[in-house]
ZAVEXNU-427808 format. One record per atom (N, C-alpha, C): residue in three letters; x, y, z. Coordinates in pm, whole numbers, plus 50000, padded with zeros to 5 digits. Layout:
N
ALAXYZ ...
REM end
This chain:
270
MET238200444069848 MET239160445969902 MET240380447869803 THR240940461569838 THR241940467369734 THR243320461269741 ALA243800461469633 ALA244830451969587 ALA246220460969643 PRO247350459169709 PRO248540465469738 PRO248960470069581 LEU249680482569624 LEU250530490269533 LEU251690484869487 SER251930485669351 SER252830475269350 SER254220489069345 LEU255900486169342 LEU256700494269372 LEU256580503869252 ALA256420496169138 ALA256420508568983 ALA254840517468986 THR254100512269051 THR252700523269078 THR253160531069124 ALA253590523869262 ALA254040537269387 ALA254700546869328 THR256210544369243 THR257010551869209 THR256230565869092 ALA255250561269011 ALA254950561868896 ALA253920574568951 GLN253670574369078 GLN252760584369157 GLN253370592769207 ALA254450588869262 ALA255230598269347 ALA256010608469281 GLN256260602469142 GLN257080612469055 GLN256340624269041 PRO255260630468981 PRO254550640268948 PRO254980647969079 ALA254620644269211 ALA254880651969308 ALA256160660569301 THR256880651969249 THR258610656169261 THR258860665869178 GLU257940664369076 GLU258380672668957 GLU257570688968972 GLU256630685369078 GLU255940697769104 GLU256520707369188 THR257030702169265 THR258290703869394 THR259300712969273 GLU259730705569242 GLU261210712669133 GLU260620724069079 ASP259560725368988 ASP258910734168925 ASP258660746969007 ASP257930741669139 ASP257830756069256 ASP259590758069284 ASP260500752669297 ASP261560756769332 ASP262450766769239 THR261900759769148 THR262800770369014 THR262090782268964 ALA260780783269005 ALA260190793068985 ALA260500804069115 ALA261000800469243 ALA261010807469345 ALA262340814369332 THR263430804369259 THR264660811569234 THR264450819469121 VAL263510820169035 VAL263590831068909 VAL263150844768978 ILE261990841569053 ILE261550854669144 ILE262320862469218 GLU263380853969281 GLU264350857669392 GLU265450868069324 ARG266000857969173 ARG266930864469093 ARG266280879069021 ASP265040879668986 ASP264340888968930 ASP264320903469019 ARG263660898669150 ARG264160908869259 ARG265290913569304 ALA266260905969278 ALA267920911269339 ALA268170919669225 LYS267750914669107 LYS268280926368939 LYS267300935868982 ALA266090937969006 ALA265400950969026 ALA265930957369117 ALA266490951069234 ALA267010960469340 ALA268150965769311 GLU269260957069230 GLU270180963669154 GLU270360977169059 ASP269360975468986 ASP268600986068869 ASP268110995268988 ASP267480995069088 ASP267341003469135 ASP268001014369180 ASP269371003669255 ASP270611013169307 ASP271041019269218 ASP271491014269070 ASP272181016168963 ASP271351035468938 ASP270091030468921 ASP269491045968886 ASP269521055669007 ASP269641053069113 ASP269671060069271 ASP271381067769239 ASP272191055969178 ASP273311062969188 ASP273801070769041 ASP272741073068960 ASP272961078168810 ASP272111092268859 ASP270811091068928 ASP270391102668993 ASP271311112169085 ASP272021105769165 ASP272861112469257 ASP274171119569157 ASP274581111369082 ASP275591118568973 ASP275011129868900 GLU273591127168856 GLU273591140668784 GLU272981147868875 VAL272441150969010 VAL272751159769084 VAL274011168269117 ARG275111162369108 ARG276381165969155 ARG276451176969026 ASP276491169168922 ASP276721171868790 ASP276281185268768 ASP274731186768791 ASP273901203568838 ASP274611213068917 ARG275171201869012 ARG275551216969110 ARG276741219369082 ASP277711210469024 ASP279161214468938 ASP278571224968864 ASP277831221168780 ASP277501233868643 ASP277041245668728 ASP276271245868825 ASP275781256668876 ASP276971266268971 ASP277881256669044 ASP279341262569074 ASP280131268168932 ASP279941263968844 ASP280951267368726 ASP280071277268668 ASP278711279668662 ASP278011292468630 ASP278171307068717 ASP278361301868848 ASP278791309468967 ASP279811317468948 ASP280871306568928 ASP282461310768898 ASP282601321168749 ASP281541318268645 ASP281701321968549 ASP281221337368506 ASP280471342768679 ASP279981354868670 ASP280531363668739 LYS281001374268666 LYS281931383768682 LYS280971396068773 ARG282091399268867 ARG281091412168939 ARG281911426668918 PHE283421425568905 PHE284101438768892 PHE284831439168770 ARG284871453968699 ARG285911453268619 ARG286851463368657 LEU288001463268622 LEU289301475668661 LEU290001473668519 ASN290031485368459 ASN290721488268344 ASN291631500468320 ILE292611500968234 ILE293041513568188 ILE293371516068033 GLU293121526368029 GLU292961528067860 GLU293891544367797 SER293701544667677 SER294111559067630 SER294071556967475 GLU293481567867449 GLU293631572567274 GLU295001571367214 MET295231560667107 MET296161559967071 MET296431568766930 MET295221573966887 MET295221577166775 MET294241587666770 GLY294101600966702 GLY293251606766712 GLY293311619666697 GLY292141629666726 GLY292111644366694 GLY291081654566735 SER291361666766769 SER290551673566821 SER289801682566705 TYR288771689566719 TYR288101699766647 TYR287651711166767 PHE288441723366756 PHE288321732366839 PHE287311743266803 ASN286111744566817 ASN285161760566750 ASN285441769266871 SER286591779666853 SER286801788966909 SER285581803866964 ASP285201804967119 ASP284201817367130 ASP284771825767190 THR286301826767209 THR287311835267259 THR287841846867163 GLN287881859467165 GLN288231870167079 GLN289851866067060 GLY290121866866949 GLY291621865466914 GLY292011852166889 LEU291351841966962 LEU291871830366921 LEU291061821266849 ASP291381813966721 ASP290851808666594 ASP290491795266605 ASP289681791166506 ASP289291777766520 ASP290181766166477 SER290281754966530 SER291591748466476 SER291311734566500 VAL292151723766438 VAL292141712366407 VAL293411705966431 SER293231696466540 SER294661691466579 SER294641673666557 PHE295591665666531 PHE295611653466527 PHE296831648866556 GLY296891634766616 GLY297981631466681 GLY298181615166683 VAL299251610666712 VAL299651596066729 VAL300071590366860 GLY299871582966950 GLY300441579767017 GLY299461576167165 LEU300261567867268 LEU299091568067369 LEU299771578067471 ALA298511582967486 ALA298691594367603 ALA299611606267562 ARG299581607367439 ARG300881618467386 ARG300701630267455 PRO301831640467426 PRO301861648567535 PRO301041661267483 SER299821662167503 SER298581673267452 SER299451685967377 LEU300221692367451 LEU300941706767368 LEU301341702467254 LEU302281690767246 LEU303041689067128 LEU301701686466990 ASP300181683467017 ASP299561685366899 ASP298891696566856 GLY299451707866915 GLY298821718966842 GLY297971724866956 GLY297801720367064 GLY296911726367168 GLY297381732067280 ASN296971741567313 ASN297241744567490 ASN296411743867560 ALA295491733767587 ALA294631731167683 ALA294631714367672 VAL294301711267802 VAL294761695367821 VAL293541689767767 PHE292301696067784 PHE291171686667715 PHE291041683667584 LEU291841690367533 LEU291981691567361 LEU292811674567319 ARG293391670767429 ARG294311657867402 ARG293571645367505 PRO294131634067464 PRO293691622767527 PRO294531621667669 LEU294051615267766 LEU294761610767863 LEU295041597067890 PHE295811592467990 PHE295961576468043 PHE294161576468169 SER293581569668151 SER292671568268268 SER292411553968298 LEU291941557068468 LEU291911542768522 LEU290771541868548 GLY289881534368528 GLY288571526968538 GLY288021518768651 PHE287051517568700 PHE286641506868793 PHE285071507368757 GLY284411494268776 GLY282951493868739 GLY282361481768805 TRP281141479068831 TRP280411469468857 TRP279871464568733 VAL279851447768723 VAL279101441968629 VAL278141435068678 PHE276811436968607 PHE275591428868630 PHE275001422268495 ALA273681418968537 ALA272811417568417 ALA273881401468335 ASP274301393168425 ASP274841382268348 ASP276131389968258 ASN276621394468300 ASN278031399968232 ASN277531406768128 ARG276761416568136 ARG276231421367996 ARG276551436868018 ALA276211440568131 ALA276481455268211 ALA277231455368257 VAL277981472368242 VAL278911478568345 VAL278731491068341 LEU278371492768489 LEU278101506068543 LEU279581511368641 GLY280351522368598 GLY281401527168667 GLY281871539568642 THR283041543368648 THR283741555768675 THR285161555668621 LYS285311563868524 LYS287011564968472 LYS287451578068546 ILE288911576468586 ILE289491591668644 ILE290651589368585 ALA290901603168540 ALA292531607168427 ALA293091616068505 PHE294351617768498 PHE294871627868560 PHE296531629868464 THR296881641768412 THR298091646768342 THR298721655468379 VAL300211656068368 VAL300971664368364 VAL301811671468270 ASP301501681668184 ASP302281682768046 ASP303201692068053 GLY304171695567954 GLY305071707067951 GLY305161708667790 PHE305771724867772 PHE306141724667635 PHE307391737167633 GLU308571735067573 GLU309621741267583 GLU310201744267736 LEU310161731567807 LEU310591733367930 LEU311931736267960 GLU312821737067861 GLU314221738767818 GLU314301756467824 ASP313141763567798 ASP313401778267752 ASP312431786967893 SER312811800667892 SER312121805967955 SER310851811067964 ASP310611808267878 ASP308871810067792 ASP308301797267794 ARG308671786467883 ARG307801774467922 ARG306221777567930 VAL305791766567902 VAL304061762067916 VAL304251752767973 LEU303871748368108 LEU303171736968211 LEU301831735368211 ALA301021725968179 ALA299851720568211 ALA299511712568345 VAL298551710068363 VAL298231698368473 VAL296211696068459 GLY295861684168394 GLY294741685068424 GLY293611672868475 GLY292571669068493 GLY292191658268506 GLY290551655668490 ARG290011642468482 ARG288471642168461 ARG287851629668541 VAL286731632868581 VAL285881622368639 VAL285021617968552 ILE284901607268536 ILE283611605368387 ILE282661591368428 PRO281911592268511 PRO281011581468519 PRO280211575868370 TYR280271561468354 TYR279771557868201 TYR279031543968243 PHE278331540968118 PHE277631528768151 PHE277801521468000 HIS277951507568025 HIS278361500767937 HIS278061484567898 TRP277351487067765 TRP276691474167737 TRP277341465067647 ILE277821453967715 ILE278341441567606 ILE277281433667546 PHE277731428467397 PHE276811418867350 PHE277811408367332 ARG276771393067323 ARG277571382967300 ARG278861379067433 PRO278191380467560 PRO279121376467687 PRO279691362467714 GLU278841357967637 GLU279461341067627 GLU280641336067559 HIS280921346167448 HIS282061345367370 HIS283821350267371 ARG284231348067298 ARG285541353467325 ARG286201368667278 ILE285081370467186 ILE285061385667144 ILE283611390867154 ARG283711402467240 ARG282331404167228 ARG282421421367210 PRO281391425967143 PRO281471439167065 PRO280661445167197 TYR280551461667220 TYR280381470467286 TYR279981480967288 PHE279121489967367 PHE278901500667335 PHE278761509467474 GLU279181522167443 GLU279391531467600 GLU278961544067579 VAL277981547267701 VAL277851566167693 VAL278421569067790 ARG278701577167853 ARG279681587167952 ARG278951598767984 ALA279261606068095 ALA279161620168082 ALA279731625268244 GLY280511631368242 GLY281271636468367 GLY281951652568340 VAL282611660968438 VAL283561667868470 VAL284771668568436 GLY285761677068367 GLY286961678768405 GLY287621689668411 GLY288651695668457 GLY289101704468461 GLY290991706468449 SER291481719768438 SER292921720868389 SER293571732668413 ALA294581733368412 ALA295121747568430 ALA296461748168370 THR296751759368289 THR298071761568211 THR298881770868250 THR299781769068270 THR300791781468335 THR301961785968166 ALA301781796568163 ALA302621801868058 ALA303721815168150 GLU305181813968100 GLU305871823268163 GLU306731830368036 ASN306501841268062 ASN307571851567959 ASN306991848767812 ARG305721847867783 ARG305511844867678 ARG304641855567579 ASN305081856567440 ASN304611867267384 ASN305391879467419 GLY306421882467445 GLY307271891667476 GLY307011900267579 ARG306131892167670 ARG305731898467792 ARG306281889767900 ASP306631900268030 ASP307171894168134 ASP306051890468225 GLY306321877668344 GLY305331877168409 GLY304761861268371 THR303621856568464 THR303611841768455 THR301681847368421 VAL301351840568313 VAL300001840268313 VAL299341825968325 THR298311823368437 THR297651814968430 THR296331811768427 THR295861803168328 THR294481799568273 THR293921787068308 ALA293161790268359 ALA292101776768428 ALA290771771968335 PHE290621757368292 PHE289381757068255 PHE288631745668318 LEU287191747968346 LEU286421738668403 LEU285581735168250 TYR285261723568273 TYR284111716668158 TYR283691703868171 PRO282371706668145 PRO281441690168137 PRO281851685968022 GLN281781673968009 GLN282051663967919 GLN281111648667864 VAL280321652367754 VAL279741640867738 VAL280061631467603 GLY280011618467590 GLY280411612267505 GLY279821596267459 GLY280721588667368 GLY280041577667360 GLY281121569667286 GLY280871554167251 GLY281981549367174 GLY281641532367163 LEU282051525367047 LEU281691515967019 LEU282931505667014 GLY283131493067046 GLY283911487467043 GLY284181472567067 LEU285371465767079 LEU285391449567094 LEU286121449367238 HIS285941437767300 HIS286641433867403 HIS286831419667383 MET288411418767374 MET289111403867329 MET289831398167428 PHE288791386067470 PHE289341375667567 PHE290361366867556 PRO291611366467564 PRO292461353667570 PRO292431346367709 ARG292021351567779 ARG291651346067904 ARG290101354767962 ASP289491344168033 ASP288121342668093 ASP288141358268166 TRP289251361668244 TRP289381370968332 TRP290201385168276 PHE290511384668164 PHE291431393768102 PHE290921394867973 SER290821409067928 SER290621415667806 SER291731423267758 VAL291421427167591 VAL292191437867568 VAL291161444967485 ASP291091458667483 ASP289801464467448 ASP290231471667320 LEU289311475467218 LEU289871484667133 LEU288521488767072 GLY288631506667105 GLY287261510367062 GLY287371526266997 LEU286161529766903 LEU286251540266862 LEU285411554366945 ASN285961565266983 ASN285251573567084 ASN285141586567011 VAL283651592667079 VAL283971604567023 VAL283111615267156 ASP283951624367188 ASP283461632367284 ASP283381646967270 TYR282441651367363 TYR282071666767330 TYR282311674767450 ALA283111684867473 ALA283741691367588 ALA282951707567572 ALA282601711567688 ALA281931728267647 ALA282771736667747 PRO284461739567750 PRO284891743267852 PRO284701761267892 PHE285061761067985 PHE285111776568083 PHE286201781368121 SER286991792768078 SER288241796768145 SER288261810068202 ARG289201811468317 ARG289431822468350 ARG290931823968345 THR291521835668365 THR292891840168357 THR293081849568436 VAL294411842568528 VAL295041851168633 VAL296481856568543 ASP296711869468566 ASP297821873068497 ASP298921881668603 THR300041876268650 THR300541883768722 THR301051898868712 ASP300871905268563 ASP301191919168519 ASP300111921968449 GLY298971916968502 GLY297811925268420 GLY296511922568488 PRO295431925468431 PRO294181924968495 PRO293561906368493 ASP292611901168581 ASP292091889668596 ASP291061890068504 THR290621878268449 THR289151878568381 THR288271869868450 ASP287021869368460 ASP285901862268499 ASP285691847968425 TRP284951841768468 TRP284691828168387 TRP283901832868318 ASN284581829268156 ASN283681827768017 ASN283891817167945 ARG283271816967849 ARG282931805467752 ARG283831805667702 PHE284821792167663 PHE285941795467591 PHE285801787467441 GLY284491781967445 GLY284511773667301 GLY283791759567310 ASP283761752767183 ASP283101741067183 ASP284281727567155 VAL284721718667207 VAL285831711867163 VAL284951699567122 VAL285261690367008 VAL284901677766984 VAL286341667066959 ASN286351658567055 ASN287651648567016 ASN286951634166972 TYR288021629766903 TYR287501614266815 TYR289001609966849 GLY288741596366823 GLY290081591066854 GLY289821573066848 LEU290841569066829 LEU290701552966795 LEU291611549166971 MET290551542867073 MET290861537367199 MET291811525967185 LEU292831524667287 LEU293121510367302 LEU293121510067464 GLY293251497567526 GLY293151496467681 GLY293331481467697 VAL293351478867829 VAL293141462167887 VAL292071465568028 SER291591451768047 SER290791447668163 SER290611438668246 THR290891437168320 THR290901428768427 THR288941425368488 TRP288461412068489 TRP287441409868531 TRP287111400368649 PHE286861405468748 PHE286751393268875 PHE285711394968950 
REM end
């Protein structure tokens, strides 16, 4: 017959079961804590991913904002001159030079508007990640010489010059560029009572023009630049004369003109 268990023996036998229960509870608590921490880490990672996506979108938006689509500019030669090779009988070759923005053409020694610089207004399309500009420049001028005298000279002229512009280092504040251009221009010069003759003589000019230039765009603001360049242009003018007291002439080759000068301008980019 089995002897009854004493109180001490029963307690000793029950104690391991209690310890095993406590160990199980502790393990469950650790597992739950690890699961909660893992869930928090996943939430943090998701938040970080969302922030990165938002940052990427913001960066894309900033890049879109930095891409310009158009250029509007005004410019003129501030120092330069011209070489004229005459094809007209009685008119000698000449070299002229002057200083001043859109200075009066006739004061520089020439009597044709194409010999001197004009203020020009340009508009162009910007593409290729702000590197290229394709546009057109338009210039118009009215000029006069000895206006207070009876033998005054008046001139009016204009040009339309399409151009292509390539910009280096478009992400920097100072951006070198080169430009090529080709277009047409025309002018008319009216002289009254000149060279001891009464009456009015009007000489019309029509000329193709090609040229190029190198320079810098300096950006104090992302949307605004000060432009400085060195330009060279060639023009081949044809002329026709209408004389109120003499015979008129047909269109004839007038000569060859090479313009050279330092250009100053400003541009807005948007």
